C-alpha positions in Angstrom: 12.7 77.8 -100.0 10.3 78.3 -97.2 13.2 79.5 -94.4 13.9 81.9 -97.4 10.4 82.6 -97.8 10.0 83.7 -93.9 12.7 85.6 -93.9 11.0 87.7 -96.8 7.7 87.7 -94.8 9.7 89.4 -92.0 11.8 91.4 -93.8 8.7 93.4 -95.5 6.5 93.5 -92.3 8.8 94.2 -89.4 9.9 97.3 -91.3 5.7 98.8 -91.6 5.9 98.1 -88.0 8.0 99.8 -86.5 7.4 102.1 -89.4 3.8 102.6 -88.3 4.9 102.7 -84.7 7.2 105.1 -85.1 5.0 107.2 -86.8 1.8 107.1 -84.4 4.2 107.5 -81.6 3.4 111.5 -79.8 6.6 113.4 -81.6 8.1 114.1 -78.6 8.3 110.5 -77.3 9.3 109.4 -81.3 12.6 108.9 -80.9 12.6 108.5 -76.4 11.2 104.5 -77.4 13.8 102.4 -76.1 13.4 100.5 -79.2 14.5 103.7 -81.4 18.0 105.1 -79.2 21.2 104.8 -79.6 23.1 102.0 -78.1 27.2 101.2 -78.5 26.1 98.3 -80.2 26.9 98.0 -84.4 28.9 101.5 -83.8 31.3 100.3 -85.8 28.7 99.3 -88.7 27.5 102.5 -89.4 30.8 104.2 -90.1 31.1 101.9 -93.6 27.3 102.0 -93.9 25.7 103.5 -96.1 23.1 105.8 -94.8 19.9 106.6 -96.2 17.4 108.6 -96.2 13.6 107.1 -94.6 11.5 109.9 -94.8 9.4 112.3 -96.5 8.5 112.2 -99.9 10.8 114.8 -100.9 13.5 113.2 -98.6 17.0 113.2 -100.5 19.8 110.4 -99.7 22.5 110.4 -97.5 25.3 109.2 -99.0 28.4 108.6 -96.9 30.4 108.1 -100.2 31.9 111.8 -100.8 30.8 112.2 -104.5 27.7 111.5 -104.1 26.6 115.0 -106.5 26.3 113.9 -110.3 26.6 110.1 -109.3 23.9 108.5 -112.1 21.3 108.0 -109.7 21.5 112.1 -108.6 21.6 112.6 -112.6 18.8 110.7 -113.2 16.4 111.8 -111.0 16.3 115.2 -112.7 14.2 113.3 -115.6 11.6 111.4 -113.5 8.3 113.1 -112.6 8.0 112.6 -109.0 4.7 111.2 -107.5 1.9 113.8 -107.9 1.9 113.7 -112.0 -0.6 111.5 -113.0 2.7 109.1 -115.0 -0.1 106.8 -117.1 3.5 105.1 -118.8 3.8 103.8 -115.1 0.2 102.9 -114.5 0.4 100.4 -117.1 3.2 99.3 -117.0 2.2 98.2 -113.6 -1.1 96.5 -114.2 0.6 94.7 -117.0 3.5 93.6 -114.3 -0.2 92.3 -112.0 -1.8 90.5 -115.7 1.4 88.9 -116.0 2.3 87.6 -112.1 -2.2 86.8 -112.6 -1.5 84.5 -115.3 1.2 83.2 -114.2 0.2 82.4 -111.3 -2.6 80.1 -113.2 0.1 78.6 -114.9 2.3 77.1 -113.1 1.6 75.1 -110.1 2.2 76.6 -106.9 5.4 74.4 -106.0 7.0 76.2 -108.7 5.7 80.0 -108.5 6.0 80.7 -105.0 9.7 79.7 -105.0 10.2 81.2 -108.5 8.8 84.8 -106.5 10.4 84.2 -103.3 13.8 84.4 -105.5 12.6 87.3 -107.7 11.7 88.7 -104.8 15.2 88.3 -102.2 17.3 89.3 -105.9 14.9 92.7 -106.3 16.3 93.8 -101.8 19.7 92.9 -102.5 19.5 95.5 -106.0 17.8 97.9 -103.8 19.9 97.6 -101.0 23.0 97.6 -103.5 22.3 100.4 -105.5 23.5 103.7 -104.3 26.5 101.9 -103.1 30.3 102.9 -105.0 30.8 100.5 -107.4 27.4 99.4 -107.4 25.0 102.3 -108.8 25.3 101.1 -112.3 21.9 99.3 -111.6 20.8 102.2 -111.8 21.5 103.3 -114.8 19.8 99.7 -115.7 17.0 100.4 -113.9 16.7 103.7 -115.5 17.0 101.6 -119.3 15.1 98.8 -118.8 12.2 101.1 -117.2 12.3 104.9 -118.6 10.1 107.1 -117.2 8.1 104.6 -115.0 10.2 105.5 -112.2 9.3 108.1 -109.8 12.1 110.9 -108.4 12.1 109.4 -105.1 13.1 106.5 -106.5 16.5 107.8 -107.9 17.0 109.9 -104.5 17.6 107.6 -101.4 13.8 105.1 -102.0 13.4 101.1 -103.0 11.6 101.3 -106.4 8.3 99.3 -105.6 8.9 96.9 -108.2 10.1 95.9 -104.6 7.2 95.7 -102.5 5.6 94.0 -106.0 7.7 91.2 -106.3 6.9 90.5 -102.1 3.4 91.5 -101.7 2.7 89.0 -105.3 4.5 86.4 -103.4 3.4 86.4 -99.7 -0.3 86.1 -101.4 0.7 83.2 -103.9 1.9 81.5 -100.6 -1.6 82.8 -98.2 -4.4 81.8 -100.4 -5.7 79.2 -102.8 -4.6 79.9 -106.2 -8.4 81.4 -107.1 -8.2 83.8 -104.5 -4.4 84.3 -104.9 -4.8 85.1 -108.6 -7.8 87.7 -108.0 -6.3 89.7 -106.0 -3.3 90.1 -107.8 -5.4 91.6 -110.7 -6.5 93.9 -108.1 -3.2 95.1 -107.3 -3.1 95.9 -111.4 -6.0 97.4 -111.9 -7.3 99.0 -108.5 -4.3 100.6 -107.8 -3.5 102.4 -111.0 -7.5 103.3 -111.6 -8.0 104.4 -108.7 -5.1 107.0 -108.2 -6.1 108.1 -111.6 -9.0 109.1 -110.6 -7.6 110.6 -107.2 -5.8 112.1 -109.1 -8.5 113.4 -111.8 -11.0 114.6 -109.4 -8.7 116.4 -106.4 -10.2 119.4 -106.9 -13.5 118.4 -105.4 -12.7 119.6 -102.0 -14.9 116.9 -100.1 -13.6 114.0 -101.5 -10.3 114.1 -100.0 -9.1 113.2 -96.8 -6.8 114.5 -96.2 -4.7 114.5 -93.0 -6.5 111.0 -92.9 -7.1 109.2 -89.0 -3.7 108.7 -87.7 -2.0 108.5 -90.4 -5.2 106.3 -92.2 -6.0 106.8 -96.3 -4.0 111.0 -96.1 -4.2 112.6 -98.8 -6.0 110.3 -100.8 -9.8 110.8 -102.1 -12.6 109.4 -102.3 -13.8 109.4 -105.5 -10.6 107.3 -106.4 -11.8 104.6 -104.3 -14.6 104.7 -105.2 -13.3 104.9 -109.0 -11.1 102.0 -108.7 -13.7 100.1 -107.3 -16.1 100.0 -109.8 -13.3 99.8 -112.3 -12.4 96.4 -111.6 -16.0 94.9 -110.7 -16.7 94.9 -115.3 -13.4 92.9 -114.7 -14.0 90.6 -111.7 -17.3 89.6 -113.0 -16.3 88.5 -116.3 -13.2 86.4 -115.0 -16.3 84.7 -112.7 -18.7 85.1 -115.5 -16.4 82.2 -117.8 -15.3 80.7 -115.3 -15.6 76.4 -114.2 -17.5 76.4 -110.6 -16.7 72.4 -110.3 -18.9 71.2 -107.7 -20.2 74.6 -106.8 -23.8 75.5 -109.6 -22.9 78.8 -111.7 -24.6 81.1 -109.2 -26.8 84.6 -110.9 -25.9 87.5 -112.4 -27.3 89.1 -109.4 -24.7 87.1 -107.0 -21.8 86.7 -109.3 -22.3 91.2 -109.8 -22.2 90.6 -105.4 -19.5 89.1 -105.5 -17.9 91.5 -108.3 -18.4 94.4 -106.8 -17.4 93.6 -102.7 -14.1 92.7 -104.4 -13.6 95.7 -106.5 -14.1 97.7 -103.1 -11.3 95.0 -101.2 -9.0 96.1 -103.6 -9.9 99.8 -103.8 -10.3 100.2 -100.0 -6.8 98.5 -99.5 -4.7 101.4 -102.0 -6.9 103.8 -100.6 -6.2 102.6 -96.5 -1.7 102.9 -97.2 -1.3 107.1 -96.5 0.3 109.6 -98.9 3.8 109.7 -98.7 4.1 106.5 -97.1 4.6 106.2 -93.2 8.8 104.8 -93.6 10.8 103.8 -90.9 12.8 105.9 -88.4 16.6 106.9 -90.2 18.5 104.3 -87.0 17.0 101.7 -85.1 19.2 101.3 -82.5 21.7 103.6 -83.5 22.1 101.5 -86.8 21.2 103.4 -90.3 18.0 101.0 -91.6 17.8 100.7 -95.3 14.1 102.3 -96.7 11.3 100.9 -95.9 8.1 101.6 -95.9 4.0 100.7 -96.1 3.4 100.6 -99.2 0.6 99.4 -101.4 2.0 97.4 -104.1 2.6 95.3 -100.4 -0.6 95.6 -98.6 -3.1 95.4 -102.3 -2.3 92.0 -103.6 -2.6 91.0 -99.8 -5.6 91.8 -98.3 -7.7 91.5 -102.2 -6.5 88.0 -101.2 -7.8 87.7 -98.0 -11.3 89.2 -99.3 -11.6 87.0 -101.7 -11.5 84.1 -99.8 -14.1 85.8 -97.6 -16.5 86.5 -100.4 -16.4 83.2 -101.2 -17.1 82.0 -97.1 -20.2 84.2 -98.0 -22.0 82.9 -101.1 -21.3 79.9 -100.3 -18.6 78.3 -103.0 -15.5 77.0 -102.2 -12.1 76.7 -103.5 -13.1 73.7 -106.9 -14.1 77.2 -108.1 -11.0 77.4 -111.2 -10.7 80.4 -113.5 -10.6 79.4 -117.6 -7.4 79.0 -119.0 -6.8 82.9 -119.6 -8.5 84.2 -117.0 -11.2 86.6 -119.0 -11.3 84.5 -122.4 
């Protein structure tokens, strides 16, 4: 199971690093780096491989099957909203899954939760790799049946759904950090991500708050007011969780200390969401001449990991140890 987790980490992180290098490289050198040049290796695989565009938001799939038009995912995509839509249903679904996984992490022992999440993540990756191929497109119908309008248009146009990155982020978070820090990291994913998106869209007309092109892609097309809104939205929830926690060998901190820790953690979650640009950094179409899946840098993967790490550092700053235990039901 450890080997399976390490493989998932490689499959998730490596493409995101390549995507970042691909984006940051000067345009004139972007496809002339040795990593991106074609080679004879794998040319026979290319002809039999489904080619999926890993480009910008408005890009469409490039499927090798000639009967792509009229396929279920094409028809479904016409019914879905793009990422510029508020889509409150998607935000509610996002938050609900986060709370659910945070509770599971609390209730289940570590040696059961992490392997279970690793299996779920691996299964989702297999589904994502197959669902645009002939004979497996029924998976898109099933996805639409269960998730409905919570899906985005581009998730039926060649890109992976956010579910894979969501599950991978929760898995990595639970594997890397102590239970309390991991649970708090998952909760920031649940709350900071959708709330920052909500406030960002509500304030996008306030020009001075927009980052636009960002710094090397950092925060591109996101806003400072969305970041602050996400952090403040998490604050009372974090405060409540810490307030009723069992502090073990630590004496319960004062209200001011709890408030400071709660705000810092909310800022960390919102900052991680802010850092991931829109549209996302994507893999190039080919690596070594071989078409690659449409992996990209996704906030569902970044937020829980960064937030879990930030939680451990906040504990260190305030002199808290890992004996802190959250309430059985987290908020009550």
